[in-house]
C-alpha positions in Angstrom: -91.1 -91.2 -19.6 -88.2 -89.2 -18.4 -86.9 -86.9 -21.1 -83.4 -87.0 -19.8 -83.2 -90.8 -20.2 -83.9 -90.8 -24.0 -82.3 -87.7 -25.4 -78.7 -87.5 -26.6 -76.6 -85.1 -24.6 -76.3 -82.6 -27.5 -80.0 -82.4 -27.9 -80.7 -82.1 -24.2 -78.5 -79.0 -24.1 -80.8 -77.6 -26.8 -83.9 -78.1 -24.7 -82.7 -77.8 -21.1 -80.9 -75.2 -19.0 -77.4 -76.5 -18.1 -77.1 -77.2 -14.5 -73.5 -75.9 -14.4 -74.3 -72.4 -15.5 -72.0 -70.1 -13.5 -74.2 -67.0 -13.4 -76.7 -64.9 -15.3 -74.1 -63.6 -17.8 -72.6 -67.0 -18.5 -72.6 -68.0 -22.1 -74.4 -71.2 -23.1 -72.2 -73.8 -24.8 -72.2 -73.9 -28.6 -74.1 -77.2 -28.6 -77.0 -75.3 -27.0 -77.8 -73.5 -30.3 -78.1 -76.3 -32.9 -80.0 -75.8 -36.1 -83.3 -77.8 -36.4 -83.5 -80.9 -34.1 -87.2 -80.8 -34.2 -87.4 -84.6 -33.8 -86.2 -84.1 -30.2 -89.4 -82.3 -29.4 -91.3 -85.6 -29.9 -90.0 -86.7 -26.5 -91.6 -83.8 -24.7 -95.1 -84.1 -23.2 -98.2 -83.4 -25.3 -99.5 -80.0 -24.5 -101.4 -79.5 -27.9 -104.7 -77.7 -28.2 -105.7 -74.6 -26.2 -106.0 -74.4 -22.4 -108.6 -72.4 -20.4 -108.2 -71.5 -16.8 -110.4 -73.3 -14.2 -112.0 -70.8 -11.9 -111.7 -71.8 -8.2 -114.9 -73.1 -6.6 -117.0 -70.6 -4.6 -115.6 -70.3 -1.1 -112.3 -72.0 -2.0 -109.4 -71.0 0.3 -106.6 -69.5 -1.6 -103.3 -68.2 -0.3 -102.9 -64.5 -0.7 -99.7 -62.5 -0.9 -98.6 -60.8 2.3 -97.3 -57.4 1.4 -95.1 -55.4 3.9 -93.9 -51.9 4.5 -95.1 -49.3 2.0 -96.6 -52.1 -0.1 -98.9 -53.1 2.8 -99.8 -49.4 3.4 -100.7 -49.0 -0.3 -102.7 -52.2 -0.3 -104.8 -51.1 2.8 -105.5 -47.8 1.0 -106.7 -49.7 -2.0 -108.9 -51.9 0.1 -110.4 -48.9 1.8 -111.1 -47.3 -1.6 -112.9 -50.5 -2.8 -115.0 -50.7 0.4 -116.0 -47.0 0.0 -117.2 -47.9 -3.5 -119.2 -50.9 -2.2 -116.9 -53.5 -3.7 -116.5 -51.8 -7.1 -113.0 -52.2 -8.4 -111.6 -49.8 -11.0 -108.5 -50.5 -12.9 -105.7 -48.0 -12.9 -104.5 -46.8 -16.3 -105.5 -48.1 -19.6 -107.9 -51.0 -20.1 -105.9 -51.9 -23.2 -102.8 -52.4 -21.0 -102.0 -56.1 -20.5 -101.8 -57.3 -16.9 -98.3 -58.7 -17.3 -96.9 -61.5 -15.2 -98.3 -63.3 -13.3 -101.7 -61.9 -14.1 -101.6 -62.8 -17.8 -101.6 -66.5 -16.8 -104.9 -66.1 -14.9 -107.1 -64.4 -17.4 -110.1 -66.7 -17.0 -112.2 -66.5 -20.2 -109.3 -66.3 -22.7 -107.3 -69.5 -23.5 -103.6 -70.0 -24.0 -101.6 -72.1 -26.3 -98.1 -73.6 -26.0 -95.7 -73.9 -28.9 -92.6 -76.1 -28.6 -89.6 -75.2 -30.8 -85.9 -76.1 -30.3 -84.5 -74.0 -27.5 -87.8 -72.3 -26.7 -91.3 -72.7 -25.4 -93.7 -69.9 -26.5 -97.0 -69.3 -24.8 -99.6 -67.5 -26.9 -102.3 -65.7 -25.0 -105.6 -64.8 -26.7 -106.0 -62.0 -24.2 -104.4 -58.8 -25.5 -102.7 -61.1 -28.2 -99.7 -61.4 -25.8 -97.0 -64.0 -25.9 -94.3 -65.2 -23.6 -90.9 -66.5 -24.7 -89.4 -69.1 -22.3 -85.8 -69.8 -23.4 -84.7 -73.4 -22.8 -81.4 -73.2 -24.8 -79.1 -72.8 -21.8 -78.9 -69.0 -21.7 -79.2 -67.0 -18.5 -80.9 -63.7 -17.9 -79.2 -60.7 -19.5 -77.2 -58.4 -17.3 -78.7 -55.2 -18.9 -82.3 -56.4 -18.6 -85.1 -53.9 -19.4 -88.3 -54.5 -17.5 -91.3 -55.7 -19.5 -94.8 -56.8 -18.8 -94.0 -60.5 -19.2 -90.4 -60.2 -17.9 -87.5 -62.4 -19.0 -88.1 -66.1 -18.7 -85.6 -68.9 -18.8 -86.4 -72.6 -18.1 -85.6 -76.2 -18.4 -87.3 -79.5 -18.5 -87.3 -81.6 -15.3 -88.7 -84.8 -16.8 -92.2 -83.8 -18.0 -92.3 -80.6 -16.0 -91.3 -77.2 -17.4 -89.5 -75.2 -14.7 -89.5 -71.5 -15.5 -87.8 -68.5 -13.7 -89.0 -65.0 -14.6 -87.5 -61.7 -13.6 -87.5 -58.1 -14.9 -91.3 -57.5 -14.6 -92.6 -54.0 -14.7 -93.5 -52.7 -11.2 -96.8 -51.3 -12.5 -98.1 -54.8 -12.7 -99.8 -56.6 -9.7 -99.4 -59.9 -8.1 -103.1 -60.0 -7.4 -105.6 -57.2 -7.4 -104.3 -54.3 -5.3 -100.9 -56.0 -4.4 -97.9 -54.4 -6.1 -94.3 -55.7 -6.2 -90.8 -54.3 -6.4 -88.2 -54.7 -9.2 -86.8 -57.6 -7.1 -89.7 -59.9 -7.9 -88.7 -63.4 -9.0 -91.3 -65.9 -10.2 -90.8 -69.6 -10.4 -93.2 -71.8 -12.2 -93.5 -75.6 -12.5 -95.9 -76.4 -15.3 -97.0 -80.0 -15.9 -99.9 -82.2 -16.9 -102.0 -83.3 -13.9 -101.3 -86.8 -12.8 -104.1 -89.1 -14.0 -105.7 -86.5 -16.3 -103.9 -85.7 -19.6 -106.4 -82.9 -20.3 -105.6 -80.9 -17.2 -102.5 -78.7 -16.9 -101.1 -77.3 -13.6 -99.0 -74.2 -13.1 -97.5 -74.1 -9.7 -96.2 -70.6 -9.2 -94.0 -69.1 -6.4 -93.4 -65.3 -6.1 -90.4 -64.1 -4.1 -89.9 -60.4 -3.4 -87.7 -59.6 -0.4 -88.7 -55.9 -0.6 -92.5 -56.2 -1.0 -93.5 -59.5 0.5 -93.3 -60.9 4.0 -92.7 -64.4 2.6 -92.9 -66.2 -0.7 -96.3 -66.4 -2.2 -97.6 -69.7 -3.7 -100.4 -69.9 -6.1 -101.6 -72.9 -8.2 -103.5 -72.5 -11.5 -105.2 -75.3 -13.3 -106.3 -75.4 -17.0 -108.6 -77.7 -19.0 -107.7 -78.6 -22.6 -109.8 -78.2 -25.8 -108.2 -79.8 -28.9 -110.8 -78.6 -31.3 -110.5 -74.8 -30.6 -108.2 -72.1 -31.8 -107.2 -68.7 -30.3 -109.3 -65.8 -31.6 -108.1 -62.4 -32.6 -108.2 -60.0 -29.6 -108.5 -56.2 -30.4 -108.6 -53.6 -27.6 -109.6 -50.2 -29.0 -110.0 -47.8 -26.1 -112.3 -44.8 -26.2 -113.5 -45.4 -29.7 -115.9 -42.8 -31.2 -118.2 -42.9 -34.1 -117.2 -40.5 -36.9 -119.0 -37.2 -36.6 -119.6 -34.9 -39.6 -119.6 -31.1 -39.5 -123.3 -31.0 -38.6 -122.7 -33.2 -35.6 -124.3 -36.3 -37.1 -122.6 -39.7 -36.8 -124.1 -41.2 -40.0 -125.6 -44.0 -38.0 -129.4 -44.5 -37.4 
């Protein structure tokens, strides 16, 4: 069912980005911020339950980002370091630091959950207990955007597909292991149920960065649904130590 064919215009503006937005700083029409209207959410696709990433099959061919300039030089240096350590990959910085976008969408063993509310789709991540706000109320990206791990995401519904644009991602995050990006990174996602399988979700992602990449990078993630599971609490406590008394004993046997 096409969402656009069944929703009144006022409710569509609450759920979808207006096609006539003039620019990032354009204000959304007043009708884009109605109170309530939860019944309109019933026309959206069923993404209930939690979703776990499907790992690619061994030997599967996947497109990799093609860095350029200094980003290519840095990536080759990273590769050489990994080879010198016989394939051992160490993470720079804190292990409690979340990977940010797009990596947070590809944390394999930790599921995600989607919440639909008027004007917003929220993605809860079990990993690092992170969340993403995807605004679907007609707003654009703010002009004074501060970079964050997840970036700033605005989207709209194209039928049963959620189309998301994300900018403002911290440059200390990576596109894939060892591949950095600039502050010009722009991610576009098309998220939808897989045709013929209502328990499979597809996230088609395109990364564009004219400073760091030779060409746009495309990556497709697929997820499987579990309706009888919940997200668990995730606590990252780095460098924990047992309490030590003045005699040097921990109090544990």
